[in-house]
C-alpha positions as CSV (number, residue, x, y, z in Angstrom):
1,M,-0.1,0.0,0.0
2,N,1.3,3.6,-0.8
3,K,2.2,6.2,1.9
4,F,-0.9,8.1,1.4
5,A,-3.2,5.2,2.3
6,Q,-0.9,4.3,5.2
7,N,-1.0,8.3,6.5
8,L,-4.8,8.0,6.0
9,I,-5.4,5.3,8.3
10,Q,-3.3,6.8,10.6
11,V,-5.0,10.0,10.4
12,V,-8.3,7.8,11.6
13,N,-6.3,6.1,14.3
14,E,-5.3,9.4,15.9
15,L,-9.0,10.6,15.9
16,Q,-9.6,7.3,18.0
17,D,-6.7,8.1,20.1
18,K,-8.2,11.5,20.8
19,L,-11.8,10.7,20.9
20,K,-11.3,7.1,22.6
21,D,-14.5,5.6,24.1
22,S,-16.7,8.3,22.2
23,L,-19.4,7.0,19.9
24,E,-20.9,10.2,18.8
25,F,-18.0,10.8,16.0
26,D,-18.9,7.5,14.0
27,L,-15.4,7.0,12.4
28,P,-14.6,5.0,9.3
29,Q,-13.6,1.8,10.9
30,I,-14.0,-2.1,10.6
31,V,-15.8,-3.7,13.7
32,V,-15.4,-7.5,14.1
33,I,-18.7,-9.3,15.3
34,G,-19.4,-12.8,15.6
35,G,-20.8,-15.5,17.8
36,Q,-18.9,-17.4,20.7
37,S,-16.8,-20.0,18.9
38,S,-17.1,-18.6,15.3
39,G,-13.4,-18.1,15.3
40,K,-13.3,-14.6,15.5
41,S,-10.4,-14.5,17.9
42,S,-8.3,-16.8,15.6
43,V,-9.1,-14.8,12.8
44,L,-7.8,-11.3,14.5
45,E,-4.6,-13.6,15.8
46,S,-4.0,-14.9,12.3
47,I,-4.0,-10.9,10.9
48,V,-1.5,-10.1,13.6
49,G,0.4,-13.2,13.4
50,R,0.7,-13.4,17.2
51,D,-1.2,-15.1,20.4
52,F,-2.3,-12.2,22.3
53,L,-6.3,-12.7,23.0
54,P,-7.5,-13.9,25.9
55,R,-9.1,-17.6,25.5
56,G,-11.3,-19.7,27.6
57,T,-14.9,-20.6,27.7
58,G,-18.0,-18.1,28.2
59,I,-17.6,-14.6,27.4
60,V,-13.9,-13.7,27.1
61,T,-14.0,-10.6,25.6
62,R,-15.9,-8.4,27.7
63,R,-14.9,-4.9,26.6
64,P,-14.4,-3.5,23.1
65,L,-10.6,-3.8,21.8
66,V,-9.8,-1.0,19.3
67,L,-6.6,-3.0,17.9
68,Q,-4.4,-0.6,15.4
69,L,-1.9,-2.4,13.6
70,I,1.2,-0.3,12.7
71,A,3.8,-1.0,10.1
72,D,7.1,-0.2,11.1
73,K,9.7,-1.7,8.8
74,D,12.6,-0.2,10.9
75,I,11.9,-1.9,14.0
76,T,13.4,-5.3,14.9
77,E,11.3,-6.7,17.7
78,D,7.3,-6.5,17.9
79,F,5.5,-4.6,20.7
80,G,2.2,-3.6,21.8
81,E,1.4,-0.4,23.8
82,F,-2.2,0.5,25.6
83,S,-3.6,3.8,25.5
84,H,-4.3,3.5,29.2
85,S,-0.6,3.0,29.8
86,P,1.1,5.3,27.1
87,G,4.9,4.8,26.7
88,N,4.8,1.6,28.3
89,Q,6.1,-0.9,25.9
90,F,4.8,-4.7,25.9
91,C,7.1,-7.1,24.0
92,D,6.1,-10.2,25.3
93,F,2.4,-11.0,23.8
94,N,1.6,-13.0,27.0
95,D,2.0,-9.9,28.8
96,I,-0.4,-8.2,26.4
97,R,-3.1,-10.9,27.1
98,A,-2.5,-10.8,30.8
99,E,-2.9,-6.6,30.7
100,I,-6.2,-6.9,28.3
101,I,-7.5,-9.1,31.1
102,A,-6.5,-6.9,34.1
103,E,-7.7,-3.8,32.3
104,T,-11.1,-5.4,31.6
105,N,-11.3,-6.6,35.3
106,R,-10.5,-3.0,36.5
107,E,-13.4,-1.9,34.5
108,V,-15.8,-4.6,34.8
109,P,-15.2,-6.3,38.2
110,A,-18.0,-9.0,38.0
111,E,-16.6,-11.8,36.2
112,C,-19.3,-12.2,33.7
113,A,-20.6,-8.5,33.1
114,I,-19.7,-6.3,30.2
115,S,-18.5,-2.9,29.4
116,P,-18.9,-0.4,26.2
117,K,-15.9,1.3,27.2
118,P,-12.9,0.5,25.0
119,I,-9.4,-0.9,25.7
120,G,-7.3,0.7,23.2
121,L,-4.1,-1.3,22.1
122,K,-1.6,-0.5,19.3
123,I,0.8,-3.2,17.9
124,Y,3.9,-2.2,15.7
125,S,5.4,-4.7,13.7
126,S,7.0,-5.0,10.4
127,K,5.4,-7.8,9.5
128,V,1.5,-6.4,9.6
129,L,-0.6,-4.2,7.5
130,D,-1.7,-0.8,8.6
131,L,-5.1,-1.8,9.4
132,T,-7.6,-0.7,12.5
133,L,-9.9,-3.5,13.6
134,V,-12.6,-3.0,16.7
135,D,-13.3,-6.3,18.4
136,L,-16.5,-6.9,20.3
137,P,-17.9,-9.6,22.7
138,G,-19.1,-12.7,21.1
139,M,-22.7,-13.0,20.8
140,T,-24.7,-15.5,23.0
141,R,-28.0,-16.6,23.3
142,V,-28.6,-18.1,26.7
143,A,-26.8,-17.0,30.0
144,V,-24.7,-19.4,31.8
145,G,-23.6,-19.7,35.4
146,S,-23.2,-16.2,36.8
147,Q,-23.9,-14.2,33.5
148,P,-26.6,-11.7,33.8
149,W,-30.2,-12.8,32.8
150,D,-30.0,-10.2,30.0
151,I,-26.5,-10.9,28.9
152,E,-27.9,-11.4,25.3
153,S,-29.5,-8.1,25.1
154,Q,-26.5,-6.4,27.0
155,I,-24.4,-7.6,23.9
156,E,-26.8,-7.0,21.2
157,K,-27.1,-3.2,22.2
158,M,-23.5,-3.0,22.4
159,I,-22.9,-4.2,18.9
160,L,-25.9,-2.2,17.5
161,D,-24.3,0.8,19.0
162,Y,-21.0,0.2,17.1
163,I,-22.2,-0.8,13.9
164,S,-25.2,1.5,13.4
165,G,-23.5,4.2,12.1
166,E,-22.9,4.5,8.3
167,N,-19.2,5.2,8.6
168,C,-18.9,1.6,10.1
169,L,-17.7,-1.6,8.0
170,I,-18.9,-4.7,9.5
171,L,-16.7,-7.9,9.5
172,A,-19.3,-10.5,10.2
173,V,-17.4,-13.6,11.3
174,T,-19.5,-17.1,10.6
175,P,-18.4,-20.8,10.9
176,A,-19.0,-22.5,7.5
177,N,-20.4,-25.7,9.0
178,Q,-23.3,-23.6,10.3
179,D,-26.5,-22.6,8.1
180,L,-26.0,-19.2,7.3
181,A,-29.7,-18.4,7.7
182,T,-29.1,-18.7,11.9
183,S,-25.9,-16.8,11.9
184,D,-26.3,-14.2,14.9
185,A,-23.5,-11.9,13.1
186,L,-25.4,-11.8,9.9
187,K,-28.5,-11.3,11.5
188,L,-27.4,-8.1,13.6
189,A,-25.6,-6.7,10.3
190,N,-29.0,-7.0,8.2
191,K,-30.6,-5.2,10.7
192,V,-28.5,-2.1,10.1
193,D,-27.2,-2.5,6.7
194,P,-29.9,-4.4,4.8
195,E,-28.7,-3.9,1.5
196,G,-25.5,-5.4,2.4
197,D,-23.5,-2.3,1.4
198,R,-21.0,-1.9,4.5
199,T,-21.0,-5.8,5.5
200,I,-17.7,-8.1,4.8
201,G,-18.6,-11.8,5.2
202,V,-15.6,-14.2,6.9
203,L,-16.7,-17.9,6.5
204,T,-14.4,-19.7,8.9
205,K,-13.8,-23.6,9.7
206,L,-13.9,-24.4,6.1
207,D,-11.7,-27.6,6.7
208,L,-14.4,-28.6,9.5
209,M,-17.7,-29.1,6.8
210,D,-19.2,-32.5,6.4
211,S,-17.8,-34.6,3.8
212,G,-18.9,-33.6,0.4
213,T,-19.8,-30.4,1.1
214,D,-18.3,-26.9,0.5
215,A,-19.0,-23.3,0.7
216,R,-17.9,-22.4,-3.0
217,N,-21.7,-21.3,-4.1
218,I,-21.3,-18.9,-1.1
219,L,-17.9,-17.6,-1.7
220,I,-18.6,-16.8,-5.3
221,G,-22.0,-15.0,-4.4
222,H,-24.3,-17.7,-5.9
223,H,-26.3,-17.5,-2.3
224,A,-29.6,-15.8,-0.9
225,I,-27.5,-13.4,1.1
226,K,-25.8,-11.1,-1.1
227,L,-23.0,-8.8,0.4
228,K,-21.6,-6.2,-2.1
229,R,-17.9,-6.9,-0.5
230,G,-18.7,-10.7,-0.8
231,F,-17.8,-13.6,1.7
232,H,-13.8,-14.4,2.4
233,G,-12.8,-18.0,3.6
234,V,-10.4,-18.6,6.1
235,V,-9.0,-21.9,7.9
236,N,-8.1,-21.0,11.5
237,R,-6.1,-23.1,14.2
238,S,-8.0,-26.0,15.4
239,Q,-8.2,-26.0,19.7
240,K,-5.7,-29.1,19.5
241,D,-3.4,-26.8,17.4
242,I,-3.8,-24.2,19.8
243,D,-3.0,-26.5,23.0
244,G,-0.3,-27.8,21.1
245,K,1.2,-24.3,20.5
246,K,1.3,-24.6,16.5
247,D,2.8,-21.7,15.1
248,I,0.9,-19.1,13.1
249,K,3.3,-19.0,10.4
250,K,2.9,-22.6,9.9
251,A,-0.9,-22.7,10.1
252,L,-1.1,-19.9,7.6
253,L,1.1,-22.7,5.3
254,D,-1.3,-25.1,5.8
255,E,-4.3,-22.8,5.1
256,H,-2.9,-21.8,1.6
257,K,-2.0,-25.7,1.2
258,F,-5.8,-26.5,2.1
259,F,-7.3,-23.9,-0.7
260,V,-4.6,-25.2,-3.3
261,E,-5.6,-28.9,-3.0
262,H,-9.0,-28.6,-2.4
263,P,-11.1,-29.3,-5.3
264,A,-13.9,-26.9,-4.6
265,Y,-11.3,-23.9,-3.8
266,S,-8.3,-24.9,-5.8
267,S,-9.4,-22.1,-8.8
268,M,-10.0,-19.5,-6.1
269,A,-7.1,-20.3,-4.0
270,K,-5.5,-16.8,-4.4
271,R,-8.5,-15.0,-3.1
272,M,-8.8,-17.1,0.1
273,G,-7.0,-17.2,3.2
274,I,-6.2,-14.8,6.0
275,N,-3.3,-12.9,4.0
276,H,-5.6,-12.2,1.6
277,L,-8.5,-11.0,4.1
278,Q,-6.0,-8.6,5.6
279,Q,-4.8,-7.1,2.2
280,F,-8.5,-6.8,1.2
281,L,-9.5,-5.3,4.5
282,Q,-6.7,-2.6,4.2
283,T,-8.0,-1.6,0.8
284,E,-11.5,-1.5,1.7
285,L,-10.4,0.3,4.8
286,F,-8.4,3.3,2.9
287,A,-11.1,3.6,0.4
288,H,-14.0,3.9,2.9
289,I,-11.9,6.3,4.8
290,A,-11.1,8.6,1.6
291,V,-15.0,8.6,1.1
292,R,-16.3,9.1,4.6
293,L,-13.7,11.4,6.0
294,P,-14.4,14.7,4.1
295,P,-18.3,14.7,5.3
296,L,-17.2,13.7,8.7
297,K,-15.0,16.9,9.0
298,A,-18.0,19.1,7.8
299,K,-20.2,17.5,10.3
300,T,-17.6,17.9,13.2
301,E,-17.4,21.4,12.2
302,F,-21.1,22.0,12.5
303,K,-21.2,20.2,15.8
304,L,-18.5,22.7,17.0
305,N,-20.3,25.6,16.0
306,Q,-23.6,24.4,18.0
307,V,-21.3,23.8,20.9
308,N,-20.0,27.2,20.7
309,E,-23.5,28.8,20.2
310,Y,-24.7,27.0,23.4
311,L,-21.7,27.9,25.3
312,K,-22.5,31.6,24.6
313,K,-25.9,30.9,26.0
314,I,-24.8,29.6,29.4
315,E,-21.9,31.9,29.3
316,F,-21.1,32.5,33.3
317,P,-18.5,35.4,34.5
318,E,-15.3,34.0,36.0
319,D,-14.1,37.2,37.9
320,S,-15.8,39.8,40.1
321,M,-14.9,42.3,37.3
322,E,-17.0,40.4,34.5
323,K,-19.9,39.7,37.4
324,E,-20.2,43.5,38.1
325,R,-20.2,44.1,34.4
326,L,-23.1,41.3,34.1
327,L,-25.1,43.0,36.9
328,A,-24.9,46.3,35.1
329,Q,-25.8,45.1,31.7
330,T,-28.6,43.0,33.4
331,I,-30.0,45.9,35.2
332,E,-30.0,48.0,32.0
333,S,-31.5,45.3,30.0
334,F,-34.3,45.2,32.4
335,R,-34.9,48.7,32.4
336,N,-35.1,49.1,28.6
337,H,-37.3,45.9,28.4
338,F,-39.6,47.5,31.0
339,K,-39.7,50.8,29.4
340,S,-40.6,49.4,25.9
341,S,-43.3,47.0,27.4
342,M,-45.1,50.2,28.7
343,G,-44.7,51.6,25.3
344,G,-44.5,55.2,24.2
345,S,-41.3,55.8,23.3
346,V,-40.5,53.0,20.4
347,W,-40.5,53.2,16.4
348,R,-41.2,49.7,16.2
349,V,-44.0,47.6,17.8
350,D,-45.6,44.3,18.0
351,V,-48.8,44.5,15.4
352,N,-50.2,41.1,16.9
353,D,-50.6,41.5,20.7
354,L,-51.4,44.3,22.8
355,S,-48.0,45.4,25.2
356,C,-48.5,45.3,28.6
357,G,-48.6,49.1,28.4
358,A,-51.4,49.3,26.1
359,I,-53.6,46.7,28.3
360,I,-53.1,49.1,31.1
361,N,-54.0,52.0,29.2
362,V,-57.3,50.2,28.1
363,L,-58.0,49.4,31.7
364,M,-57.5,52.7,33.0
365,N,-59.2,54.9,30.2
366,D,-61.6,52.6,29.0
367,T,-62.6,49.7,31.5
368,F,-62.5,51.8,34.5
369,P,-64.6,54.4,33.1
370,K,-67.1,52.3,31.9
371,E,-67.3,50.6,35.4
372,I,-68.0,54.3,36.8
373,E,-70.6,54.9,34.2
374,L,-72.4,51.8,35.4
375,L,-72.8,53.0,39.2
376,F,-76.1,53.9,40.1
377,Y,-78.4,54.2,43.2
378,D,-81.8,53.4,44.5
379,E,-83.5,56.4,43.8
380,K,-86.5,55.4,46.3
381,R,-84.2,54.5,49.1
382,L,-82.4,58.0,48.7
383,S,-85.5,59.5,48.7
384,R,-86.2,58.1,52.1
385,K,-82.6,58.8,53.3
386,I,-83.0,62.5,52.2
387,A,-86.7,62.7,53.9
388,T,-85.1,61.3,57.2
389,A,-82.3,63.7,57.1
390,I,-84.4,66.7,56.6
391,Q,-86.7,65.7,59.3
392,N,-83.8,64.9,61.7
393,S,-82.4,68.4,61.2
394,F,-85.5,70.1,61.8
395,G,-86.4,67.9,65.0
396,T,-89.2,69.2,66.8
397,R,-89.4,72.6,64.9
398,L,-90.5,73.6,61.2
399,G,-88.3,74.8,58.6
400,V,-88.4,77.0,55.7
401,F,-85.3,76.3,53.8
402,I,-83.9,72.8,53.2
403,P,-80.9,72.1,55.6
404,D,-77.4,71.7,54.3
405,A,-77.4,68.5,56.3
406,A,-79.3,66.7,54.1
407,F,-77.3,67.3,51.1
408,T,-74.2,66.6,53.0
409,S,-75.2,63.6,54.8
410,C,-76.4,61.6,51.9
411,V,-73.6,62.3,49.5
412,D,-71.4,60.2,51.8
413,P,-73.0,57.0,50.6
414,L,-72.6,58.0,47.0
415,I,-68.9,58.7,47.4
416,E,-68.5,55.2,49.0
417,L,-69.9,53.9,45.7
418,F,-66.5,54.7,44.1
419,V,-64.4,53.0,46.4
420,K,-64.5,49.4,44.8
421,P,-64.1,50.2,41.2
422,A,-61.2,52.6,42.2
423,I,-59.5,49.9,44.3
424,T,-60.1,47.5,41.8
425,C,-58.4,49.4,39.0
426,V,-55.4,50.0,41.1
427,D,-55.1,46.1,41.3
428,W,-55.7,45.7,37.7
429,V,-53.0,48.0,36.9
430,T,-50.9,46.3,39.8
431,D,-51.1,42.8,38.0
432,E,-50.3,43.9,34.6
433,I,-47.2,45.4,35.9
434,T,-46.2,42.2,37.7
435,K,-46.8,40.3,34.7
436,T,-44.6,42.7,32.7
437,I,-41.7,42.4,35.1
438,R,-41.9,38.5,35.0
439,K,-42.1,38.6,31.3
440,C,-39.2,41.0,31.0
441,L,-37.3,38.9,33.2
442,D,-38.1,35.9,31.4
443,D,-37.3,37.7,28.1
444,I,-33.5,38.9,29.1
445,N,-30.8,36.4,29.4
446,C,-29.7,36.2,33.2
447,F,-28.8,33.7,35.4
448,P,-31.5,31.9,37.6
449,N,-30.3,33.4,41.2
450,L,-29.9,36.9,39.9
451,K,-33.2,36.5,38.1
452,K,-34.9,35.6,41.5
453,V,-33.1,38.7,43.4
454,F,-34.4,41.1,40.4
455,A,-37.9,39.4,40.7
456,D,-38.0,39.6,44.5
457,L,-37.1,43.2,44.9
458,T,-39.0,44.7,42.3
459,L,-42.3,42.7,43.0
460,D,-41.7,43.6,46.6
461,F,-41.6,47.4,45.5
462,V,-44.8,47.1,43.4
463,R,-46.5,45.6,46.2
464,E,-45.6,48.1,48.4
465,S,-46.6,50.9,45.8
466,N,-50.1,49.0,45.4
467,Q,-50.6,49.7,49.1
468,K,-49.7,53.2,48.8
469,C,-51.6,53.8,46.1
470,K,-54.8,52.2,47.9
471,Q,-53.9,54.7,50.6
472,M,-54.2,57.4,48.2
473,V,-57.5,56.4,46.8
474,D,-58.9,56.3,50.4
475,H,-57.3,59.6,50.9
476,L,-59.3,61.0,47.7
477,I,-62.3,59.3,49.1
478,Q,-61.8,61.1,52.3
479,T,-61.3,64.4,50.5
480,E,-64.7,64.1,48.8
481,R,-66.2,63.4,52.1
482,C,-64.8,66.0,54.1
483,Y,-65.6,68.7,51.8
484,P,-68.2,68.3,49.3
485,N,-67.7,71.1,46.8
486,T,-70.9,72.9,45.8
487,L,-69.4,75.6,44.4
488,H,-67.9,73.5,41.5
489,E,-68.1,75.5,38.3
490,D,-70.0,72.4,36.8
491,F,-72.4,72.0,39.9
492,V,-73.0,75.5,40.0
493,E,-73.9,75.5,36.3
494,M,-76.0,72.8,36.0
495,I,-78.2,73.5,39.3
496,G,-78.0,77.2,38.4
497,D,-80.3,76.8,35.2
498,G,-82.7,74.0,36.7
499,K,-81.2,71.5,34.2
500,T,-79.1,68.6,35.2
501,T,-77.5,68.0,31.6
502,P,-74.2,66.3,32.6
503,I,-71.1,66.8,31.3
504,A,-70.4,63.0,31.1
505,P,-72.5,60.5,29.0
506,P,-76.2,60.8,30.0
507,Q,-77.5,59.9,33.3
508,L,-81.3,58.9,33.9
509,Y,-83.0,61.4,35.9
510,P,-86.4,63.1,35.2
511,Q,-85.8,66.5,34.0
512,T,-89.2,67.7,34.9
513,P,-91.8,66.0,37.0
514,Q,-94.0,65.4,34.1
515,Q,-91.7,64.5,31.0
516,K,-93.3,64.2,27.6
517,A,-93.9,60.8,26.6
518,Q,-93.2,61.6,22.9
519,N,-89.6,62.4,24.0
520,L,-88.9,59.0,25.6
521,K,-88.9,55.3,24.6
522,S,-90.9,54.7,27.6
523,D,-94.4,52.8,28.1
524,W,-96.5,51.1,30.7
525,I,-95.8,47.6,30.3
526,S,-96.9,44.4,32.9
527,Y,-94.1,42.6,34.3
528,K,-95.4,39.7,36.7
529,K,-98.9,41.1,36.7
530,N,-97.8,44.4,37.8
531,D,-97.8,47.5,35.6
532,L,-94.9,49.2,35.6
533,W,-93.6,52.2,33.8
534,F,-90.5,51.2,31.4
535,V,-88.0,53.8,29.7
536,L,-85.3,52.9,27.2
537,K,-82.4,54.8,27.2
538,D,-79.5,54.1,25.3
539,T,-79.0,50.4,25.7
540,T,-80.1,50.2,29.4
541,L,-83.7,49.5,30.0
542,Y,-85.3,50.8,33.6
543,W,-88.5,50.4,35.0
544,F,-90.2,52.5,37.5
545,K,-93.4,52.5,39.9
546,D,-94.9,55.4,37.9
547,E,-94.6,57.7,34.7
548,K,-92.4,60.1,37.1
549,Q,-90.0,57.6,37.3
550,N,-90.4,57.6,40.9
551,G,-89.4,54.2,43.0
552,K,-87.1,53.0,40.6
553,K,-87.6,49.1,40.2
554,G,-84.7,48.0,38.3
555,S,-82.7,47.9,35.1
556,I,-81.1,45.7,32.4
557,D,-78.1,46.6,30.6
558,L,-79.1,45.0,27.0
559,K,-75.5,44.5,25.4
560,G,-75.4,40.8,24.6
561,C,-79.1,40.4,24.9
562,Q,-81.4,38.6,22.5
563,M,-85.3,38.7,22.2
564,T,-88.0,36.3,20.8
565,F,-91.7,36.0,20.9
566,K,-94.3,33.0,20.7
567,D,-96.0,33.9,17.5
568,A,-97.5,36.5,15.3
569,K,-100.5,37.1,17.5
570,S,-98.5,37.0,20.9
571,T,-98.4,39.9,23.0
572,K,-95.5,38.5,25.1
573,L,-91.6,39.4,24.7
574,V,-89.0,37.5,26.4
575,L,-85.4,39.1,26.5
576,I,-83.1,36.4,26.9
577,L,-79.9,37.5,28.9
578,P,-76.2,36.9,28.8
579,K,-74.8,33.9,30.8
580,S,-73.3,36.7,32.9
581,Y,-76.2,37.7,34.8
582,R,-76.0,35.9,38.0
583,I,-79.8,35.8,38.7
584,S,-81.5,34.6,35.6
585,N,-81.3,35.0,32.2
586,Q,-85.0,35.2,30.9
587,F,-87.3,38.3,31.4
588,M,-90.7,38.2,30.0
589,L,-93.1,41.3,29.3
590,T,-96.5,41.6,28.5
591,F,-97.9,44.3,26.4
592,N,-101.6,45.3,26.2
593,T,-101.4,45.3,22.2
594,R,-99.6,43.6,19.5
595,Q,-98.8,47.0,18.1
596,A,-97.5,47.7,21.3
597,L,-95.1,45.0,21.2
598,D,-93.9,45.6,17.6
599,K,-92.8,49.2,18.5
600,W,-90.7,48.1,21.6
601,W,-89.3,45.1,18.9
602,Y,-88.5,48.1,16.7
603,W,-86.9,50.0,19.7
604,L,-84.9,47.0,21.2
605,A,-83.6,46.4,17.7
606,E,-82.1,49.8,17.0
607,V,-80.0,49.4,20.3
608,G,-78.2,46.1,19.2
609,V,-80.8,43.4,20.9
610,A,-80.6,40.9,18.4
611,V,-83.4,38.0,17.2
612,A,-83.0,34.5,19.1
613,A,-82.5,31.9,16.7
614,N,-84.8,29.4,18.8
615,Q,-88.0,31.5,19.4
616,V,-89.4,29.5,22.1
617,I,-91.2,31.3,25.1
618,I,-89.6,30.5,28.3
619,K,-91.2,30.6,31.7
620,S,-90.6,34.1,33.4
621,I,-88.4,34.0,36.4
622,D,-89.5,35.9,39.5
623,W,-87.0,38.6,39.7
624,D,-88.8,40.1,42.7
625,L,-87.4,37.4,45.4
626,K,-83.8,39.3,44.6
627,Y,-83.2,42.6,46.7
628,D,-80.3,44.1,47.9
629,E,-80.5,46.7,50.7
630,S,-77.6,48.8,50.0
631,F,-77.0,51.1,46.7
632,E,-76.3,49.0,43.8
633,S,-73.4,49.3,41.5
634,G,-72.4,47.1,38.4
635,S,-73.8,46.1,35.2
636,Q,-75.9,43.1,36.4
637,L,-79.7,43.1,36.7
638,N,-80.8,45.0,40.0
639,V,-84.4,45.2,41.0
640,N,-85.5,46.8,44.2
641,C,-89.0,45.1,46.0
642,V,-89.5,47.5,48.5
643,T,-93.2,47.1,49.9
644,Q,-92.9,50.0,52.5
645,D,-94.1,53.3,51.5
646,L,-92.1,56.6,52.2
647,T,-92.9,57.8,55.8
648,F,-92.3,61.5,55.0
649,P,-95.3,63.8,54.5
650,D,-96.5,65.0,51.1
651,V,-95.6,68.3,51.7
652,M,-91.9,67.3,51.5
653,N,-91.8,65.5,48.2
654,T,-90.7,69.3,46.6
655,Q,-87.8,69.4,49.3
656,V,-86.8,65.8,48.5
657,D,-86.8,66.0,45.0
658,E,-84.9,69.2,44.9
659,V,-82.0,67.7,47.3
660,K,-82.1,64.6,45.2
661,R,-81.6,66.9,42.1
662,Y,-78.4,68.2,43.6
663,L,-77.3,64.9,44.9
664,H,-77.6,63.3,41.2
665,T,-76.0,66.6,39.9
666,Y,-73.2,66.1,42.2
667,F,-73.1,62.5,41.3
668,V,-72.3,63.1,37.8
669,I,-69.5,65.5,38.9
670,L,-68.1,62.8,40.9
671,K,-68.0,60.5,38.0
672,K,-65.9,63.0,36.0
673,T,-63.5,63.5,39.1
674,F,-62.9,59.7,39.6
675,K,-62.5,59.0,35.5
676,D,-60.0,61.7,35.6
677,R,-58.1,61.3,38.6
678,L,-57.7,57.4,38.9
679,P,-55.5,57.0,35.6
680,K,-53.5,59.8,36.9
681,L,-52.8,58.2,40.2
682,C,-52.1,54.9,38.8
683,Q,-49.6,56.2,36.3
684,L,-47.6,58.4,39.1
685,E,-48.0,56.1,42.1
686,L,-47.7,52.4,40.1
687,I,-46.2,52.9,36.6
688,N,-43.7,55.9,37.1
689,V,-42.4,55.0,40.4
690,T,-41.3,51.3,39.5
691,S,-39.9,52.6,36.3
692,K,-37.7,54.9,38.7
693,F,-37.2,52.2,41.1
694,I,-35.8,50.0,38.5
695,R,-33.7,52.7,36.9
696,T,-32.3,54.3,40.2
697,E,-33.0,52.2,43.4
698,L,-32.9,48.6,42.4
699,Q,-29.0,48.4,42.2
700,V,-29.0,50.5,45.6
701,R,-31.2,47.5,47.2
702,I,-29.3,44.7,46.0
703,R,-26.1,46.4,47.3
704,D,-27.7,46.8,50.9
705,Q,-29.1,43.2,50.7
706,F,-26.0,41.3,49.7
707,S,-22.5,42.3,50.9
708,T,-20.5,40.5,47.7
709,I,-21.3,40.0,44.1
710,D,-21.1,36.4,44.3
711,E,-24.1,36.4,46.3
712,I,-26.0,38.3,43.8
713,I,-24.8,36.4,40.8
714,G,-25.1,33.1,42.6
715,E,-23.5,29.7,41.8
716,D,-23.1,28.7,38.3
717,P,-26.2,26.9,37.3
718,D,-24.9,25.3,34.2
719,K,-21.3,24.1,35.7
720,E,-21.5,20.4,34.9
721,L,-23.2,21.0,31.2
722,R,-20.5,23.7,30.6
723,I,-17.7,21.3,31.8
724,E,-19.4,18.7,29.6
725,L,-19.4,21.0,26.4
726,L,-16.1,22.4,27.0
727,N,-14.7,18.8,26.9
728,N,-16.7,18.3,23.6
729,K,-15.4,21.6,22.5
730,K,-11.9,20.3,22.9
731,E,-12.6,16.8,21.2
732,Y,-14.2,18.4,18.2
733,T,-11.5,20.9,17.7
734,E,-8.6,18.4,17.9
735,A,-10.5,16.1,15.7
736,I,-10.8,18.7,13.2
737,V,-6.9,19.6,13.2
738,I,-6.4,15.8,13.0
739,M,-8.6,15.8,9.8
740,E,-7.0,18.9,8.3
741,K,-4.1,16.5,7.8
742,Y,-6.1,14.8,5.3
743,S,-6.6,17.8,3.5
744,K,-2.9,18.8,3.4
745,M,-2.1,15.3,2.4
746,R,-4.5,15.4,-0.8
747,L,-2.4,18.8,-1.6
């Protein structure tokens, strides 16, 4: 073989030395497999020309043996060298056998166990060809003696791990006096190489076949089992020859004589025997390496890039300076992410999902104002409270003017209505800020301990801000309660001209004691056999005790409602309410005439009430069983069922109505005030302070809580993984350097 071929095989040998027991590389190599007593060990010893392998009964080879044959014409004495004992030359091959046994036992103490960790052995000789072979444990079917019960599957898995790679040539050793269909070696080879592209067949014990039989047809390819690299026949030493210390050289001469003199093999004697087999293996290995090495180099470079990229992701600072720089960079990244999430200062934004800042904007400036607009009070009960306040103010005396106490005493409960939606708005904004902080920390690349430090301190501050903001909401409520501003310009303007035209969206309240029916969508409608005065205002349906809209009985938000009736002659209309209503979802109205129903059908359709697909009359629900003693708020159906009449004299009606008009006007102003102040309060005391905390105070609190930078950064969470990746990087780098020799050799 030429020098280039020898050097090429040496390149693979170097790779094996560097990578040792790594199966990940799938190096171009020849792996020898066969059943126990197939003659596998004898074939290897004949190729080497020396007795050096352990022999005995049962499983003798219990670890893979990577055998590198290195031809050196200058040496005078053959010797072996193990990869686990570099520099220690074994000139006595009996010592090599003893060291194989000792090294096997060091890794596999149990007598009959196996290990996939290979033993590396180089044999330097002037009589061998450059060749690399991997000897694997012989296959067995039944556990014998102290062998593990699953020894067959253990050996099979080890063999498949080695021969599954596309770069592996399989040397399948099978006795010729055995039916090939039952060959364990060929069976496993067929699993990973069904086309027979990578498998080389070796037939042993040709001299032991029954008289009158031969393997000629198999050797020339006239057989059902097709191997593209063919079958090769050899004759090994018998057990008697081995026990008698028959020299391998003499055995090779006898092998040649057998093929020359045998009538079935004489014509192919030059293509038979150990000498031909080792030359064939060297040629095949060289050609295989030449084809497979360039793609292997590209694959290794790709894996090296992957390792480098992953190492960048799990980078960990080594010294204090790097850790300080990491802390500063992480705080800056956190600040930028939070600022970007709040929005308002970027040129490019997400067009698929709302940012956290946009969600907060909707909550403060849309959802919260809608909740405020849904606030209302029970006018009948308010009338009673006003009358009581007036009577208590006068006591036993008679008064001429309406006492201020009637207004100031009854405005408190109206102000209290704003507590719940205001506090809820603060919690809404706080929740979104919390989500934003967690998302920002997930988006930036920082270590778990550092991320936890950031999250704990920042979220603690947000919780503190939440409580402070709620205290300011309470302060705002108390401010409004302690000083009702009846000189407010809107209040003066609305009261002064005798009208209650609101600055906010329209509020339901009679402008005059007797409002003309044609200006309102209103009518007498029967509900539960009681005639009530129904008024449709925007998308809300109200009903009262009388046309003056005294004694409000309840209201329905018609958004999402549907309507239906029984048939063309029916005067009953059913409103089907959304599932969000807590009390019921069906509401039946009975009209005096069909024309009246048609009119209301048209009005309801105008405000968006849809026609139910299934027009089935549903039994009416007794709403009057539900009653809340307090002022009501919210968008659910609210019904009053007060049966007690007002206890104040009729002469007080005018005074009560006037105070109620004042309260209603002030209620409109309160709605405007809270819709204006709450978003400002949340922006200042929740959003701005959190942004400032991250920008200026977070690092200060971190320094106050931790004494060293190591406590802040924490331990390396990926230490073991990083060590593994660094080892892989070293292996890949060294492998690429070795494979570069191939490129230089070609030049």
